C-alpha positions in Angstrom: -118.7 -74.0 -372.1 -119.6 -76.8 -369.9 -116.7 -79.1 -369.0 -117.1 -82.9 -369.4 -117.1 -83.9 -366.4 -119.5 -83.7 -363.1 -119.0 -81.4 -360.5 -117.4 -83.8 -358.1 -114.4 -84.3 -360.4 -114.2 -80.6 -360.3 -113.7 -79.9 -356.9 -111.6 -83.1 -356.4 -109.4 -82.2 -359.1 -109.2 -78.6 -358.1 -108.5 -79.7 -354.3 -105.5 -81.1 -355.8 -104.2 -78.7 -358.4 -102.7 -76.1 -355.5 -101.2 -73.9 -357.7 -104.3 -73.4 -360.4 -106.1 -70.4 -358.9 -109.8 -70.3 -357.9 -111.0 -68.1 -360.8 -108.5 -70.0 -363.4 -110.8 -72.2 -365.9 -110.2 -75.9 -365.5 -109.8 -77.0 -369.1 -109.8 -80.7 -370.3 -105.9 -80.2 -371.9 -104.5 -78.5 -368.8 -101.2 -80.1 -367.8 -101.3 -81.2 -364.1 -98.3 -81.3 -363.6 -97.8 -77.6 -364.2 -100.2 -76.8 -361.4 -99.2 -78.8 -358.5 -100.1 -82.3 -359.2 -97.3 -84.3 -358.1 -96.7 -88.1 -357.0 -98.7 -87.4 -353.2 -101.0 -85.5 -354.8 -102.2 -88.2 -357.3 -102.4 -90.3 -354.6 -104.3 -88.4 -352.8 -106.5 -87.7 -355.7 -106.9 -91.5 -356.4 -108.0 -92.0 -353.2 -110.6 -88.9 -353.3 -111.8 -90.4 -356.6 -112.5 -94.1 -355.4 -114.2 -92.9 -352.3 -116.7 -90.5 -354.1 -117.3 -92.8 -357.3 -117.3 -95.7 -355.5 -114.6 -97.2 -357.7 -111.3 -99.2 -357.5 -108.6 -97.6 -360.1 -105.9 -100.7 -360.5 -102.7 -100.2 -359.8 -101.4 -100.5 -363.6 -103.5 -97.5 -364.3 -102.0 -95.0 -361.4 -99.5 -93.6 -363.8 -98.4 -89.9 -364.5 -99.8 -90.4 -368.0 -103.3 -91.1 -366.8 -103.5 -88.1 -364.5 -101.4 -85.9 -366.7 -104.9 -83.8 -368.0 -108.3 -83.6 -366.5 -109.8 -85.3 -369.9 -107.7 -88.1 -369.3 -108.6 -88.7 -366.2 -112.0 -88.5 -366.7 -112.4 -90.7 -369.2 -110.5 -93.3 -367.0 -113.2 -92.7 -364.3 -116.2 -92.8 -366.7 -114.8 -95.8 -367.9 -114.4 -97.6 -364.5 -117.8 -96.0 -362.9 -119.6 -97.7 -366.0 -118.4 -101.0 -365.2 -117.9 -101.1 -361.4 -119.7 -97.8 -360.1 -122.1 -97.8 -357.3 -122.9 -94.2 -356.8 -124.9 -91.7 -358.9 -123.5 -89.4 -361.3 -123.8 -85.7 -360.4 
């Protein structure tokens, strides 16, 4: 099954999820908090995403609900990238 996100996102998220084993699948509904995404890791992930995709995540969107699963976070990235992204995807 091909994930709905690109490889950059997969790499960034796997780096942030320190309890996810390298061979474990990164599923859309995986609960990120269960795999080590705490508040510090969330901020570090946000900064990596902003740099990698050339977007700015608004402060009001930096909340645990948005970062709760790969799917919810990718949805936000996709929406922001469509309106403000400068880097090419993929």
